[in-house]
C-alpha positions as CSV (number, residue, x, y, z in Angstrom):
1,X,-53.1,-28.6,-5.7
2,X,-53.1,-25.6,-3.4
3,X,-54.6,-22.5,-4.9
4,X,-53.4,-19.1,-3.7
5,X,-54.3,-15.5,-4.6
6,X,-51.6,-13.5,-6.3
7,X,-49.3,-11.6,-4.0
8,X,-46.2,-9.6,-5.0
9,X,-42.9,-10.3,-3.4
10,X,-41.4,-7.0,-2.4
11,X,-38.0,-8.5,-1.9
12,X,-36.6,-11.2,-4.0
13,X,-35.8,-14.3,-1.9
14,X,-32.1,-14.9,-1.2
15,X,-30.4,-17.5,1.0
16,X,-28.6,-14.8,3.0
17,X,-31.9,-13.1,4.0
18,X,-33.2,-16.3,5.4
19,X,-30.0,-17.0,7.4
20,X,-30.0,-13.4,8.7
21,X,-33.6,-13.8,9.9
22,X,-32.6,-17.1,11.6
23,X,-29.6,-15.6,13.3
24,X,-31.5,-12.4,14.2
25,X,-34.4,-14.4,15.8
26,X,-32.0,-16.5,18.0
27,X,-30.1,-13.3,19.0
28,X,-33.3,-11.6,19.9
29,X,-34.7,-14.4,22.0
30,X,-31.4,-15.1,23.7
31,X,-30.9,-11.4,24.5
32,X,-34.3,-11.0,26.0
33,X,-34.2,-14.2,28.0
34,X,-30.7,-13.5,29.4
35,X,-31.7,-10.0,30.4
36,X,-34.5,-11.4,32.6
37,X,-31.9,-13.2,34.7
38,X,-34.1,-16.3,35.0
39,X,-32.2,-19.5,34.2
40,X,-33.8,-21.9,31.7
41,X,-34.3,-24.7,34.4
42,X,-36.2,-22.3,36.7
43,X,-38.9,-21.3,34.2
44,X,-41.3,-23.8,35.8
45,X,-40.8,-22.5,39.3
46,X,-43.5,-19.8,39.1
47,X,-45.9,-18.1,36.7
48,X,-43.7,-15.0,36.7
49,X,-40.6,-16.9,35.9
50,X,-42.4,-18.6,33.0
51,X,-43.8,-15.5,31.5
52,X,-40.7,-13.3,31.8
53,X,-38.2,-16.2,31.1
54,X,-40.0,-17.6,28.1
55,X,-43.3,-15.9,27.2
56,X,-42.0,-12.3,26.9
57,X,-39.4,-13.1,24.3
58,X,-42.0,-15.0,22.2
59,X,-44.5,-12.1,22.3
60,X,-41.8,-9.6,21.1
61,X,-40.5,-12.0,18.5
62,X,-44.1,-12.5,17.1
63,X,-44.6,-8.8,16.6
64,X,-41.1,-8.3,14.9
65,X,-41.5,-11.4,12.7
66,X,-44.9,-10.2,11.5
67,X,-43.4,-6.8,10.6
68,X,-40.4,-8.4,8.9
69,X,-42.6,-10.8,6.8
70,X,-44.8,-7.9,5.8
71,X,-41.9,-5.7,4.7
72,X,-40.5,-8.6,2.6
73,X,-43.9,-9.4,1.2
74,X,-43.3,-13.1,1.9
75,X,-46.5,-14.0,3.7
76,X,-47.9,-16.2,1.0
77,X,-44.9,-18.3,0.0
78,X,-44.0,-18.6,3.7
79,X,-47.4,-19.9,4.7
80,X,-48.5,-21.8,1.6
81,X,-47.1,-24.2,-1.0
82,X,-47.6,-23.7,-4.7
83,X,-48.6,-27.4,-4.8
84,X,-49.1,-30.0,-2.1
85,X,-47.1,-33.1,-2.2
86,X,-48.3,-35.7,-4.7
87,X,-47.9,-38.3,-1.9
88,X,-50.4,-37.4,0.8
89,X,-50.1,-40.6,2.9
90,X,-46.9,-39.5,4.8
91,X,-49.3,-37.3,6.8
92,X,-49.7,-40.3,9.1
93,X,-46.4,-39.2,10.7
94,X,-47.6,-35.8,12.0
95,X,-50.9,-37.5,12.9
96,X,-48.8,-39.9,15.1
97,X,-47.0,-36.9,16.6
98,X,-50.4,-35.3,17.3
99,X,-51.4,-38.5,19.1
100,X,-48.4,-38.0,21.4
101,X,-49.6,-34.4,22.1
102,X,-53.0,-35.8,23.2
103,X,-51.2,-38.4,25.4
104,X,-49.1,-35.7,27.1
105,X,-52.2,-33.6,27.8
106,X,-54.1,-36.6,29.1
107,X,-51.2,-37.5,31.4
108,X,-50.6,-34.0,32.8
109,X,-51.3,-33.3,36.5
110,X,-53.7,-30.4,35.8
111,X,-54.6,-30.2,39.5
112,X,-51.1,-28.8,40.1
113,X,-51.7,-25.8,37.8
114,X,-52.7,-22.5,39.2
115,X,-54.8,-20.1,37.1
116,X,-51.8,-17.7,36.8
117,X,-49.4,-20.4,35.8
118,X,-51.8,-21.8,33.2
119,X,-52.2,-18.3,31.7
120,X,-48.4,-17.8,31.6
121,X,-47.9,-21.2,30.0
122,X,-50.4,-20.4,27.2
123,X,-47.9,-17.8,25.9
124,X,-45.7,-20.8,25.0
125,X,-48.1,-21.6,22.2
126,X,-46.5,-18.7,20.3
127,X,-43.4,-20.8,19.8
128,X,-45.4,-22.6,17.1
129,X,-45.8,-19.4,15.2
130,X,-42.4,-17.9,15.7
131,X,-40.2,-21.0,15.2
132,X,-42.2,-22.3,12.3
133,X,-42.3,-18.9,10.5
134,X,-38.6,-18.6,10.9
135,X,-37.5,-22.1,10.1
136,X,-40.1,-23.6,7.8
137,X,-41.5,-20.3,6.6
138,X,-39.0,-17.5,5.8
139,X,-35.9,-19.7,5.8
140,X,-37.6,-22.2,3.4
141,X,-38.6,-19.4,1.1
142,X,-35.0,-18.1,1.1
143,X,-33.4,-21.6,0.6
144,X,-35.8,-22.3,-2.3
145,X,-34.4,-19.4,-4.2
146,X,-31.3,-21.5,-5.1
147,X,-31.4,-25.0,-3.7
148,X,-33.0,-28.4,-4.5
149,X,-35.9,-29.2,-2.2
150,X,-33.9,-32.0,-0.5
151,X,-31.4,-29.4,0.7
152,X,-34.3,-27.1,1.7
153,X,-35.7,-29.8,4.0
154,X,-32.3,-30.8,5.5
155,X,-30.9,-27.4,6.1
156,X,-34.1,-25.9,7.5
157,X,-34.5,-28.9,9.9
158,X,-30.8,-29.0,10.8
159,X,-30.8,-25.2,11.7
160,X,-34.0,-25.7,13.6
161,X,-32.3,-28.3,15.7
162,X,-29.0,-26.4,16.1
163,X,-31.0,-23.3,17.2
164,X,-31.7,-25.1,20.5
165,X,-28.1,-25.0,21.5
166,X,-28.6,-21.5,22.9
167,X,-30.5,-23.2,25.8
168,X,-27.0,-24.2,27.1
169,X,-26.1,-20.6,27.5
170,X,-29.4,-20.0,29.2
171,X,-28.6,-22.6,31.9
172,X,-29.9,-25.9,30.4
173,X,-27.7,-29.0,30.9
174,X,-25.4,-29.9,28.1
175,X,-26.4,-33.5,27.6
176,X,-30.1,-32.8,27.7
177,X,-29.7,-30.0,25.2
178,X,-27.8,-32.2,22.7
179,X,-30.7,-34.7,22.9
180,X,-33.1,-31.8,22.4
181,X,-31.1,-30.7,19.3
182,X,-31.4,-34.2,17.8
183,X,-35.1,-34.4,18.7
184,X,-35.8,-31.0,17.2
185,X,-34.2,-32.2,13.9
186,X,-36.6,-35.1,13.9
187,X,-39.5,-32.8,14.9
188,X,-38.5,-30.3,12.1
189,X,-38.9,-33.2,9.6
190,X,-42.3,-34.0,11.0
191,X,-43.4,-30.3,10.6
192,X,-41.9,-30.2,7.1
193,X,-43.9,-33.2,6.0
194,X,-47.0,-31.6,7.5
195,X,-46.4,-28.5,5.4
196,X,-45.9,-30.4,2.2
197,X,-48.8,-32.8,2.6
198,X,-51.4,-30.1,3.7
199,X,-50.0,-27.3,1.5
200,X,-49.9,-24.9,4.5
201,X,-47.5,-24.0,7.3
202,X,-50.4,-23.1,9.6
203,X,-51.0,-26.8,10.6
204,X,-47.3,-27.1,11.4
205,X,-47.6,-24.0,13.6
206,X,-50.5,-25.5,15.5
207,X,-48.9,-28.9,16.0
208,X,-45.5,-27.4,17.0
209,X,-47.1,-25.0,19.5
210,X,-49.3,-27.7,21.1
211,X,-46.3,-30.2,21.3
212,X,-44.1,-27.7,23.1
213,X,-47.0,-26.6,25.4
214,X,-47.8,-30.3,26.2
215,X,-44.1,-31.1,27.0
216,X,-43.9,-28.2,29.4
217,X,-47.3,-29.1,31.0
218,X,-46.1,-32.6,31.9
219,X,-43.3,-31.0,33.9
220,X,-45.8,-29.5,36.4
221,X,-46.8,-31.7,39.3
222,X,-46.6,-35.5,38.9
223,X,-47.4,-36.7,35.4
224,X,-49.1,-40.1,34.7
225,X,-47.1,-43.0,33.1
226,X,-48.9,-42.2,29.8
227,X,-46.4,-39.2,29.4
228,X,-43.4,-41.5,29.1
229,X,-45.2,-43.5,26.4
230,X,-46.0,-40.3,24.6
231,X,-42.3,-39.5,24.3
232,X,-41.7,-42.9,22.7
233,X,-44.5,-42.3,20.3
234,X,-43.2,-38.9,19.3
235,X,-39.6,-40.2,18.9
236,X,-41.0,-43.0,16.7
237,X,-42.8,-40.5,14.6
238,X,-39.6,-38.6,14.2
239,X,-37.7,-41.6,12.9
240,X,-40.6,-42.6,10.6
241,X,-40.4,-39.0,9.3
242,X,-36.8,-39.6,8.2
243,X,-37.9,-42.8,6.4
244,X,-40.7,-41.2,4.4
245,X,-39.6,-37.5,3.9
246,X,-38.2,-38.3,0.4
247,X,-41.8,-39.0,-0.8
248,X,-42.9,-35.5,-0.1
249,X,-39.7,-34.0,-1.5
250,X,-40.0,-35.9,-4.7
251,X,-41.5,-33.9,-7.5
252,X,-41.7,-30.7,-5.5
253,X,-41.9,-27.6,-7.8
254,X,-41.4,-24.9,-5.1
255,X,-38.1,-23.4,-6.1
256,X,-38.3,-19.7,-6.7
257,X,-37.6,-18.5,-10.3
258,X,-34.5,-16.3,-10.0
259,X,-35.4,-14.6,-13.3
260,X,-38.8,-13.4,-12.0
261,X,-39.2,-9.8,-11.0
262,X,-39.5,-9.4,-7.2
263,X,-42.8,-7.6,-7.8
264,X,-44.1,-10.2,-10.2
265,X,-47.5,-11.3,-8.8
266,X,-47.7,-14.4,-11.0
267,X,-45.1,-16.2,-8.9
268,X,-47.6,-17.0,-6.1
């Protein structure tokens, strides 16, 4: 069982608030990335393209999300479960995904990285904080105000996947983006399982950030064959996540009590 210190919710969770944050985050990131004039498929051409094309929007989003979460008073329920899943063994799925991260990093052509390019790519780690806080943090808190935990998992994972459709408007190929959407749904399920089994969103933030960073890193220079195997391992982890996610949903008591006062510290 996860123990957490009392913390008042300044604003009572509602589904529309979570959806508004999800839409607002996508609109913010899209607007900033479009304004740079750097197409999605050219981010890897230089350190400047990478920073202004991807990193800048993540830095701004990080600041605004931190302010939003503080104003709502949702930090504790966004980052921590009331109780960890009774079934802890499904954590083998995110461990398998973490293995794929290690394989990607081991197969990366690090000799092709310049210092400036590596510094710019480190900013991509922020995607773990921003996308997890939005999708499996604030959105989950909002969905739990009214829905069964099964719907919380499905809707948060589905919206996480669908959010990647904006990449088409940023210049990404249609077919590749559709595959990315499906892969993100599977990845979202992996991260949800990690939240439920550890009782904290923080580990999901770390794994998410490292996965995205490792995927981008393999696109620099000439990667080793190990990278292709890593993709298979990650995809396998995603399908296994679908097979076992019911075990971490079962018995969840995370739904917010609509009758509680928004300032009632006993809820968390």
